[in-house]
N, C-alpha and C positions, 0 to 999 in steps of 0.2 A: 312309789318311781321319784329316783333322784333330782331336786331341787337346784335349776343353775342358781351360782349365786350371782345375786344383783349388783353389778357396778356400774355409776353413771362416769361416761368417759366425757372430760374437758376439755378443750380446741381453744388454749393457751394465744395461738394468731386471733383467732378471733377476736376474741377478750381485747386485746392489744387494739384492732382497730375500731370496737365498739365507744373501749375508751378514748379515742382522738375523736372520734367523730359527735360523742356524745359532750365531748367541753367546748368544741369549737360550738355546738347548738345550745348551749348553757350561756356559751358568753355575750347571746344575743337577746335573752329574755330576762325581766323581771321578777319573773316569780314561774311555780310551775306546777303541772299538775301530776303527783304520783298513782299512778293507777297499780292498785294490786287485788289478786282473786280473793274475792272474799270466802273462799273454800279454804285458805290457806294466809291468814292473817298476818303470820309473824314470817312464812319459809318463804311468801312469795314479797317479804319486804329485803332492802339490802339494808346490813347490816350498819355501814358507811357511810348511808343516804345523806347525810348533813355532810360531810368531808368532799365527798361526790358532788356534790350540790356550792359546791363552796357558801353553803349555810343560806342558800337562797330560801326565801321562804314558801312553804307548798301548802297545795291544800288538796290531803289523802283519800281517793276516791276508792270503796271498797266493790268491786265491779263483779257482777253477778252474782250480784246477793239471790237473786231469786232462787237459786240453787242449795242457799242455805237455810236454818234456822233462822227464824227471825227474833225471838228472844237471846237468842245465844250471840245471832249478829252485835246485837247490842249492848250485850255486858262487851265483846270484842271492840265497839267504836270508842267506849267510854276508858276505856285499859289505854290505846292506841292514842288518844286523845291524849291523855293524861303523859304520856310515855315520851310524846315527842311532844308536845305544846302546839299543837295546829290541828286545824277545824278536821273532820274527820266525818264524809259522808258515805251511805250504803246504796249504790245504784245498779243497773243495769242496760244493758243496751236496747232491750225492747219498748222501756220505758223513757220518755223524753217530759214529762212530768215536772224531773228534778230539776231542769235545764236552766232554768231562770236561777235559782240558786246556785247551781254551781257556779256560773258567771259571775252572781252578783260578788263571792267568799272569793274568786280569784280574784276580780278589780281589788276588791276591799285590798288584801293582801301586798298586791301592787302599786297600792298607793306611798308607799313610805320612799318606793325608788324614783316614783312620778316627782313626789314634793323635791327628793334633792335636788333633779335635776333643771325645777326652775325654779330654786335658789341660785343653783349657776347661771340664770337671766336668759335660759331655755326656755317655747312654748311648753304647753302641756302637751301632751301627745296620747294616744290610747296607750292601754299596759300592754303589753309583749310578756306573749306565756305560751309554754309549751307540753306538750303530752310523754311522761317519760315513764318509765316501768320497766319490769321483766321481759320476755319473752313471752308472746302469749297470753294475756294477762286481759287484753282486750284496748291495748290502748286505740289503735285502728281505730275501733267500733263506738271508744267515746270522742274521738274528733268528726267523725264519719257525724254521732250525737249532735256534737257542739254546730258542725259547718250545717248542719241538714235545712235549715231555718237560712241559710245566709252563703250565698255561692259566689260571692265578692272577692274575687284573688287580686289581692294589689300589688302583687309582684315581687321581684328582688328590693330589698333594703339594701340603703348604704354600707360597702365594708360587709357582704352578706353573698353566698356564690349563689349562680342563678337559679341551681335545684333548690335553694329555698322560697318557698312561695311562703305567704300571707294569707290569712284570709279574714276580712273584715267581720267578726261576728256581731260587735254592734257599735254606735260611737267611741265606746271609752276600753273597747278591749279588740287586739287583733291576736289570732292564735297562728303560730306556725304549723304547719298542716305536715310535718312530717314527725311520725313519733320518735324520741329520743331511748334507746334501746340498754336499758342499764344492766355492765355487763355481767355476766356468769363465771365472776371469780370464785369459784366454790368447794371448798374441801370437803362439808360437810356430807356425808354418804345418805344422811337419814334426813336430811333437809332434801338434797335433789331426788332422791325416790320421791317424797310428796310430791317438787316439781313436774317430776314424771307424771305422776296419777293424773295429774289436771294439764296433760300436753304442754306443759311451757318449758320445755327441752326438746330437744330436736331427735325426732326419731331414729335417726342415723345413732345416737349416743347411748341406745338401749335395745334390750329386746323384749315383747312384748308378755314372754311369758317369764320370766323373772318380777317383772315390774308388775303383773297381774298377781301373781304369788304375796308381793307383798303387801301389796294392797290390800288381799283376803284377810291378811295375817292380820293389819291396822284395824281392818271395818271388826273383824271378830271381837277385837278389844273396845273397841267405841260404839257400834254399833250391831250386835251380833242379830236381832231378832228381827230390827230390819231387812238386813243381809239375805241374813235363813229362809225369810218370808217371801221378798221378792225371788228368790232361785228355788224355793220349794226342797230346801235341803233339808233335814232333818240332823247330819250326822256334820262331822269336821266341815267346815267355811275351806273349800281346796278347790284349786279350779280343776282335778279332774272328778269331781263329787258333783260338781254344776255342771261338766262337762256329760256324764251319766245322767242327773237329772233334766236337761234337754232333751238327750237322746242321740247329742253329738259326737256320735262313733262311725270311724274310720274301718273301713272294708278288713277282715281281722277281727274285729271285737274291743280293739284299743281305743280310750277316748280321744279324740280331736283337743288335744292342749289347745293349739296354735289357732285355731279360730275361737275355742271357747275364750284366751286369753283376749282377742281382740274385742269380742264382743264383751265383758268384763269389765275391760278399759273405756269402751263406747258407752256402756250402758252405766258407770259413776259422773263420768263428765258431761252425760245429756243428762243427770239428776234423775234418772229412774228408779235408779235404785231408793231414793231419799234424799233429804234437806240437809245437808252435813258440813261440820266443820273440823276439820284433820287437826288441826295445831293445837296444841295444849296450853294456859294460862305457863304452867310448870317450865317450861321448856325458855 
């Protein structure tokens, strides 16, 4: 069966709007929490993040860590900390045990700007931070996690539009409850494919079948045994072979490729196939 060529389509108008909105939000905060997908510790990052954030300090959270191999993730944490110069923590939305350390780290990162404000004769105020990241990396889940124990909305601040709401996490920290979406100005189709694998790109930008083909091709290189065992496939890992293995056959005996592709993507995103990291250090 001929495979459709995969190409992810970008929408420049959406990018320009997202950039403008993000810059407005960033002007309000002392530091940022950058959320990335732990399964894509390179591909879900933004190459020009320092320029985009105007050198604001940041805490990097590798979210959905529960869907990755812990030992492999430790190596990535060390690598990103060395590369960025900022602290990196693994986290997931289901677990709140790391809540205190996240709050402590981001308050520490905000302190230089607080000190600069006080030197101008102004009173100390709580640190102001926001959560940023690519679409669908779990920004809203992180915001919900941080605000779960504190529902105190403190309203709009001077010079801030009414839509921008702040939540008092503790006496030292105010959180902007709107996630900042890092725009997807991305020409690298290899990275775009990986973002599609983890559902970090709108489904309007791609078709399920070619994305499932591309995902299986990558899993065949990196995690062939785990994937074959999960689908009980002993031949080549293809959508067609998985369709036959699951007995998803249409009337007339043809494999139900669309249904199978949807399930392959869902299985991977839910961590059912295995706990994987799809990026390589060489990239």
